[in-house]
C-alpha positions as CSV (number, residue, x, y, z in Angstrom):
1,M,-13.8,-65.4,-25.3
2,T,-10.0,-64.9,-25.7
3,P,-8.6,-63.0,-22.7
4,A,-7.6,-59.4,-23.3
5,I,-4.0,-58.2,-23.2
6,G,-3.4,-55.0,-21.3
7,L,-1.1,-52.5,-19.7
8,A,-1.2,-50.5,-16.5
9,L,-1.4,-46.7,-16.7
10,H,0.8,-44.7,-14.4
11,P,0.7,-41.0,-13.4
12,N,3.9,-40.2,-15.3
13,L,4.0,-38.1,-18.5
14,D,7.2,-39.7,-19.8
15,Y,5.8,-43.2,-19.3
16,L,2.5,-42.3,-21.0
17,E,4.4,-40.9,-24.0
18,R,6.5,-44.0,-24.3
19,V,3.6,-46.4,-24.2
20,A,1.3,-44.4,-26.5
21,P,2.2,-46.4,-29.6
22,L,1.4,-49.6,-27.8
23,L,-2.1,-48.4,-27.0
24,E,-2.8,-48.2,-30.7
25,R,-1.7,-51.7,-31.7
26,E,-0.9,-54.0,-28.8
27,V,-3.4,-53.4,-26.0
28,D,-7.0,-54.4,-25.5
29,V,-7.6,-53.1,-22.0
30,L,-6.2,-50.5,-19.6
31,E,-5.6,-51.1,-15.9
32,V,-5.7,-48.2,-13.5
33,A,-4.9,-47.9,-9.8
34,P,-7.8,-45.6,-8.8
35,E,-5.8,-44.0,-6.0
36,T,-3.3,-42.6,-8.5
37,T,-6.0,-40.4,-9.9
38,W,-6.9,-38.8,-6.6
39,Y,-5.6,-36.1,-4.3
40,L,-6.6,-35.1,-0.8
41,D,-8.0,-31.6,-0.6
42,P,-7.6,-29.2,2.4
43,R,-10.9,-30.4,3.8
44,G,-9.9,-34.0,3.8
45,E,-12.0,-35.0,0.7
46,L,-10.6,-37.2,-2.1
47,R,-10.7,-35.3,-5.4
48,A,-9.9,-36.2,-9.0
49,N,-6.4,-35.1,-10.0
50,G,-5.2,-34.2,-13.5
51,Y,-4.5,-37.8,-14.4
52,H,-8.1,-38.7,-13.8
53,A,-9.1,-36.7,-17.0
54,R,-5.9,-37.7,-18.8
55,F,-6.6,-41.4,-18.4
56,L,-10.2,-41.0,-19.5
57,A,-9.1,-39.1,-22.6
58,L,-6.5,-41.8,-23.5
59,A,-9.1,-44.6,-23.3
60,A,-11.6,-42.6,-25.4
61,R,-8.9,-41.9,-28.0
62,H,-8.0,-45.6,-28.3
63,T,-11.5,-47.0,-27.6
64,L,-10.2,-49.1,-24.7
65,P,-12.1,-50.3,-21.6
66,F,-10.8,-50.0,-18.0
67,I,-10.2,-52.4,-15.2
68,A,-9.3,-51.2,-11.7
69,H,-6.5,-52.6,-9.5
70,G,-6.3,-50.8,-6.2
71,V,-3.2,-50.5,-4.0
72,G,-4.6,-48.9,-0.8
73,L,-8.1,-50.2,0.2
74,S,-6.4,-52.6,2.6
75,P,-8.9,-55.5,2.6
76,G,-7.4,-57.2,5.6
77,S,-7.5,-54.2,8.0
78,A,-9.6,-54.9,11.1
79,G,-10.3,-51.2,11.7
80,G,-10.6,-47.9,9.8
81,P,-14.3,-48.0,8.7
82,A,-14.4,-44.3,8.1
83,R,-11.3,-44.4,5.9
84,R,-12.7,-47.4,3.9
85,Q,-16.0,-45.6,3.4
86,R,-14.3,-42.5,2.1
87,W,-12.2,-44.7,-0.2
88,L,-15.3,-46.5,-1.5
89,D,-17.3,-43.3,-1.9
90,R,-14.6,-41.9,-4.2
91,L,-14.4,-45.2,-6.1
92,A,-18.2,-45.1,-6.6
93,A,-17.8,-41.6,-8.2
94,D,-15.0,-42.9,-10.4
95,Q,-17.1,-45.9,-11.5
96,Q,-19.6,-43.5,-13.0
97,R,-16.9,-42.3,-15.4
98,F,-14.5,-45.2,-15.8
99,S,-17.0,-48.1,-15.9
100,Y,-14.5,-50.5,-14.5
101,R,-15.2,-54.0,-15.6
102,W,-13.9,-55.3,-12.3
103,Y,-12.0,-54.2,-9.3
104,T,-9.2,-56.0,-7.4
105,D,-6.9,-55.1,-4.5
106,H,-4.0,-56.9,-2.7
107,L,-4.6,-59.6,-0.2
108,G,-3.2,-58.3,3.1
109,A,-3.2,-55.1,5.1
110,S,-1.4,-51.9,4.0
111,V,-3.0,-50.1,7.0
112,L,-2.3,-51.5,10.4
113,A,-4.2,-49.8,13.2
114,D,-4.4,-46.5,11.3
115,H,-0.7,-46.7,10.3
116,E,-0.5,-46.1,6.6
117,L,2.3,-48.4,5.6
118,A,1.7,-48.5,1.8
119,L,3.3,-52.0,1.6
120,P,0.7,-54.9,2.0
121,I,1.5,-57.0,5.0
122,G,0.6,-60.6,5.4
123,L,-2.3,-61.5,7.7
124,P,-2.6,-64.2,10.3
125,M,-4.1,-67.1,8.4
126,T,-7.1,-67.4,10.7
127,A,-10.9,-67.6,10.3
128,T,-11.1,-64.1,11.7
129,S,-8.8,-62.7,9.1
130,A,-10.6,-64.5,6.3
131,A,-13.9,-63.1,7.5
132,I,-12.5,-59.6,7.6
133,V,-11.3,-59.9,4.0
134,R,-14.7,-61.3,2.8
135,A,-16.5,-58.4,4.4
136,S,-14.2,-56.0,2.6
137,L,-14.9,-57.8,-0.7
138,A,-18.6,-57.4,0.0
139,D,-18.1,-53.7,0.5
140,M,-16.2,-53.5,-2.7
141,Q,-18.9,-55.4,-4.6
142,R,-21.5,-52.8,-3.7
143,V,-19.5,-50.3,-5.8
144,V,-18.1,-52.6,-8.6
145,P,-20.1,-55.8,-9.0
146,C,-17.2,-57.9,-10.0
147,V,-14.3,-57.9,-7.4
148,G,-11.3,-60.0,-6.4
149,L,-8.0,-60.2,-4.6
150,E,-4.4,-60.5,-5.8
151,N,-2.0,-62.9,-4.2
152,T,0.7,-60.6,-2.8
153,A,4.5,-60.8,-2.6
154,F,4.9,-60.9,1.1
155,Y,8.4,-60.6,2.4
156,F,7.4,-62.5,5.5
157,T,4.2,-64.4,6.5
158,I,2.5,-64.9,9.8
159,G,2.4,-68.7,9.7
160,D,3.6,-71.3,7.3
161,P,3.8,-69.8,3.8
162,Q,3.1,-73.2,2.3
163,S,-0.5,-73.0,3.7
164,E,-1.2,-69.7,2.0
165,P,-3.2,-71.2,-0.9
166,D,-5.7,-72.6,1.6
167,F,-6.0,-69.2,3.2
168,V,-6.6,-67.6,-0.2
169,R,-9.4,-70.0,-0.9
170,R,-11.1,-69.0,2.4
171,C,-10.8,-65.3,1.6
172,V,-11.9,-65.4,-2.0
173,G,-15.1,-67.5,-1.7
174,G,-17.3,-68.6,-4.6
175,D,-18.6,-65.4,-6.3
176,H,-15.4,-63.4,-5.9
177,H,-12.3,-63.7,-8.0
178,L,-8.5,-64.1,-7.9
179,L,-5.9,-62.0,-9.6
180,L,-2.9,-64.3,-10.0
181,D,0.3,-62.4,-10.0
182,L,3.0,-64.8,-11.1
183,H,6.0,-62.6,-10.3
184,N,4.6,-62.3,-6.7
185,L,4.6,-66.1,-6.5
186,H,8.1,-66.2,-8.0
187,T,9.3,-63.6,-5.4
188,M,7.9,-65.6,-2.5
189,A,9.4,-68.8,-4.0
190,E,12.9,-67.2,-4.2
191,N,12.7,-65.6,-0.7
192,L,10.8,-68.1,1.4
193,G,11.5,-71.4,-0.3
194,L,8.0,-72.0,-1.7
195,D,7.5,-74.6,-4.4
196,P,5.5,-72.7,-7.1
197,G,4.1,-75.9,-8.6
198,A,2.8,-77.1,-5.2
199,Y,1.4,-73.7,-4.5
200,L,-0.5,-73.5,-7.8
201,A,-1.8,-77.1,-7.3
202,R,-3.5,-76.0,-4.1
203,L,-4.8,-72.8,-5.4
204,D,-8.4,-72.6,-6.8
205,L,-7.4,-71.6,-10.4
206,D,-11.1,-71.7,-11.4
207,R,-11.3,-68.3,-9.6
208,V,-8.6,-66.7,-11.7
209,L,-10.0,-63.6,-13.5
210,E,-6.8,-61.9,-14.3
211,I,-3.1,-62.6,-14.5
212,H,-0.2,-60.2,-13.9
213,L,3.2,-60.6,-15.5
214,S,6.1,-58.4,-14.4
215,G,9.7,-58.5,-13.4
216,G,11.8,-57.3,-10.5
217,S,15.2,-56.9,-9.0
218,T,17.2,-58.0,-6.0
219,T,18.2,-56.0,-2.9
220,D,21.3,-53.8,-3.0
221,P,23.8,-54.8,-0.3
222,A,24.5,-51.1,0.2
223,W,21.2,-50.8,2.0
224,F,20.3,-54.5,2.8
225,P,23.3,-56.4,4.0
226,G,23.3,-60.2,3.8
227,P,22.1,-62.6,1.2
228,P,20.1,-60.9,-1.6
229,R,16.3,-61.0,-1.6
230,R,14.0,-60.8,-4.5
231,L,12.0,-57.5,-4.8
232,D,8.6,-57.3,-6.4
233,S,9.7,-54.0,-7.9
234,H,8.2,-54.2,-11.5
235,D,11.3,-52.4,-12.8
236,D,12.7,-55.0,-15.3
237,H,11.6,-57.4,-18.0
238,V,9.5,-60.5,-17.2
239,P,12.0,-63.2,-16.3
240,E,11.8,-66.7,-17.8
241,P,10.6,-68.5,-14.6
242,V,7.5,-66.3,-14.7
243,W,6.9,-67.1,-18.4
244,Q,7.2,-70.8,-17.5
245,L,4.6,-70.4,-14.7
246,F,2.4,-68.6,-17.2
247,E,2.5,-71.4,-19.7
248,R,1.8,-73.9,-16.8
249,V,-1.4,-72.2,-15.6
250,L,-3.0,-70.9,-18.8
251,P,-4.8,-74.2,-19.6
252,R,-6.0,-74.4,-16.0
253,C,-7.7,-70.9,-15.7
254,P,-11.1,-71.3,-17.6
255,G,-12.4,-68.0,-16.3
256,L,-9.4,-65.9,-17.3
257,R,-10.5,-62.6,-18.9
258,A,-7.3,-60.4,-19.0
259,V,-3.5,-60.6,-18.8
260,I,-1.7,-57.4,-17.7
261,V,2.0,-56.8,-18.3
262,E,3.3,-54.5,-15.5
263,R,6.2,-52.1,-15.6
264,M,6.8,-49.3,-13.2
265,D,6.7,-45.9,-14.8
266,D,10.1,-44.6,-13.7
267,S,11.9,-47.8,-14.9
268,L,10.8,-47.4,-18.5
269,G,13.8,-45.8,-20.2
270,P,14.4,-45.0,-23.9
271,G,14.0,-48.2,-25.9
272,D,12.3,-50.2,-23.1
273,E,9.0,-49.7,-24.8
274,L,10.2,-52.2,-27.4
275,V,10.8,-54.8,-24.7
276,L,7.3,-54.1,-23.4
277,Q,5.9,-54.5,-26.9
278,A,7.7,-57.9,-27.2
279,E,6.3,-59.0,-23.9
280,L,2.7,-58.0,-24.8
281,R,3.0,-60.0,-28.1
282,R,4.5,-63.0,-26.4
283,A,1.7,-63.0,-23.8
284,R,-0.9,-62.8,-26.6
285,R,0.7,-65.7,-28.5
286,L,0.7,-67.9,-25.4
287,V,-2.9,-67.0,-24.6
288,Q,-4.0,-67.9,-28.1
289,R,-2.2,-71.2,-28.0
290,L,-2.7,-72.4,-24.5
291,H,-5.8,-70.9,-22.9
292,R,-8.8,-73.2,-22.5
293,P,-12.0,-71.2,-22.0
294,G,-14.7,-72.5,-19.8
295,T,-17.3,-71.6,-17.2
296,P,-16.0,-71.8,-13.6
297,P,-18.3,-73.5,-11.2
298,T,-20.2,-71.1,-8.9
299,R,-20.3,-71.6,-5.1
300,P,-21.9,-69.5,-2.4
301,T,-19.5,-67.2,-0.7
302,P,-19.4,-68.0,3.0
303,T,-20.4,-65.2,5.3
304,A,-19.9,-64.9,9.0
305,A,-20.3,-62.1,11.5
306,I,-17.1,-61.0,13.1
307,A,-17.4,-61.1,16.9
308,P,-16.4,-57.8,18.6
309,E,-13.8,-59.6,20.7
310,D,-12.2,-61.2,17.5
311,R,-12.0,-57.8,15.8
312,A,-10.5,-56.3,18.9
313,A,-7.9,-59.0,19.0
314,A,-7.1,-58.4,15.3
315,L,-6.6,-54.7,16.1
316,T,-4.3,-55.5,18.9
317,H,-2.2,-57.7,16.6
318,E,-2.1,-54.9,14.1
319,R,-0.8,-52.4,16.7
320,R,1.9,-54.7,17.8
321,L,3.1,-55.5,14.3
322,A,3.0,-51.8,13.2
323,A,5.2,-50.9,16.2
324,I,7.7,-53.6,15.3
325,L,7.8,-52.5,11.7
326,R,8.5,-48.9,12.7
327,A,11.0,-49.7,15.4
328,D,14.7,-48.5,15.2
329,D,15.6,-52.2,15.4
330,P,12.7,-54.3,14.2
331,L,14.4,-57.6,15.1
332,A,14.9,-56.5,18.7
333,A,11.3,-55.4,18.9
334,L,10.2,-58.7,17.5
335,A,12.2,-60.6,20.1
336,A,10.7,-58.5,22.8
337,S,7.1,-59.0,21.6
338,D,4.8,-61.1,23.8
339,D,2.7,-62.2,20.8
340,P,3.8,-65.8,20.0
341,T,2.1,-65.7,16.6
342,L,4.8,-63.2,15.5
343,H,7.8,-65.3,16.5
344,T,7.5,-67.4,13.4
345,I,8.2,-64.4,11.2
346,D,11.1,-64.7,8.8
347,Q,13.6,-62.2,10.3
348,P,15.4,-61.1,7.1
349,G,11.9,-60.7,5.5
350,L,10.8,-58.5,8.4
351,R,13.8,-56.3,8.2
352,L,13.3,-55.9,4.4
353,A,9.6,-55.1,4.8
354,A,10.5,-52.4,7.5
355,L,13.0,-50.9,5.1
356,L,10.6,-50.8,2.2
357,I,7.9,-49.2,4.4
358,A,10.3,-46.4,5.3
359,R,11.4,-46.1,1.7
360,L,7.8,-45.8,0.4
361,R,7.1,-43.1,3.1
362,F,10.3,-41.3,2.0
363,E,9.1,-41.3,-1.6
364,R,5.6,-40.1,-0.6
365,L,7.2,-37.2,1.3
366,Q,9.5,-36.3,-1.6
367,H,6.6,-36.1,-4.0
368,G,4.5,-34.0,-1.6
369,D,6.9,-31.5,-0.2
370,P,9.2,-29.4,-2.5
371,A,11.2,-28.1,0.5
372,A,11.9,-31.7,1.7
373,H,12.9,-32.6,-1.9
374,E,15.3,-29.5,-2.1
375,H,16.8,-30.5,1.3
376,F,17.5,-34.0,0.1
377,E,19.1,-32.8,-3.1
378,R,21.3,-30.3,-1.2
379,D,22.2,-32.5,1.8
380,P,21.3,-36.2,1.3
381,A,23.0,-37.4,4.5
382,G,21.5,-34.7,6.6
383,F,18.0,-35.2,5.2
384,A,18.3,-39.0,5.6
385,D,19.1,-38.5,9.3
386,R,16.2,-36.1,9.8
387,F,13.8,-38.4,7.9
388,R,14.8,-41.4,10.2
389,R,13.9,-39.4,13.2
390,Y,10.7,-38.3,11.6
391,H,9.7,-41.8,10.6
392,H,10.3,-43.3,14.1
393,S,8.7,-40.5,16.0
394,V,5.6,-39.6,13.9
395,A,3.1,-42.3,13.2
396,P,2.5,-42.8,9.4
397,S,-1.1,-41.7,9.1
398,A,-0.9,-40.2,5.6
399,A,-2.0,-42.0,2.5
400,F,-1.2,-39.2,0.0
401,P,1.9,-37.0,-0.6
402,Q,0.1,-33.8,0.4
403,D,-0.9,-35.1,3.9
404,E,2.5,-36.7,4.4
405,A,4.0,-33.2,3.7
406,A,1.7,-31.7,6.3
407,L,2.8,-34.3,8.9
408,Y,6.5,-33.5,8.1
409,R,5.9,-29.8,8.4
410,G,4.4,-30.3,11.8
411,F,7.4,-32.3,12.9
412,S,9.8,-29.7,11.5
413,A,8.0,-26.9,13.3
């Protein structure tokens, strides 16, 4: 079966209008981040928002199936069972409507000890971490039978980044799958000095169910001084090194079922839909020419109970790392840490991750609180100073804009 070519849907009316012609002619499958179709009601329940029905209507109009790619389940988190169950309960309700063919999320932890960081953070590459991830995949699989993990663009790793493919193998197991994001790999190669070819040679490409193609940008020296770093920002065309990696892996992924071209909604300006169309067509041509279908071998997924003391140690690690990432000076906080496993962290990468976590929280607040948005528009410097104080004094426990706004109102009061 020839792999499907698809696009991600975003909760943005301008974006949906620009890509509408592509859904008629260029696309076989639609990818959705389920969390973008939810909101948190006053009782703390996850409810369907307006895009939930809009996405369903789009798929029905164009007779297109869905796949799910989550951004917030946080498979590597050691704690938060109540949060995860709430997430999975909402996903189960969605599965009745969307009939997701499979569900993937990012390898890593976007929640550290109840701190909602939004940015996936790399895990210690240990047996305990792998067991936590496999347990999360088992939870996911009870909702959507076919599940997998995406290799993530980490800005720092806890341990040698060259050993990540071996850790990915231990996390994915035999009856779970891998979403291979080639721009994520390109980003880590640029920032951390990885050899992409060596990385792919050690990865279990038989497990690849889906491939992501996207672009990115580099840091702006106005807010990140020093040598530029690659950002997995999905705000530009797919660069040639990513296309080259795509050509290299296509013949080696026998179980590949879909290729998704990603572009962030707010980066798609007038005329950019033509660039996106060309990328979809190029991906289709390469798949037709280079993909070699086959049946990947099946292997039993290793299971192991997680000892209470190991889970407690993982939570302690999460608390330490969350505190470092939220500190006024993350590098000073890192230097003062008594956790030797953290001292191998790439320092510019840590600083970049801390800035991106603050930026994501800032955007969440701006979307959730009209008064905060008006304050920023009227007095950018004054609001930025106030937000910094808020970020460093109020733990980020909000996953959605509305509850971020509630936290900020409490801080302001």
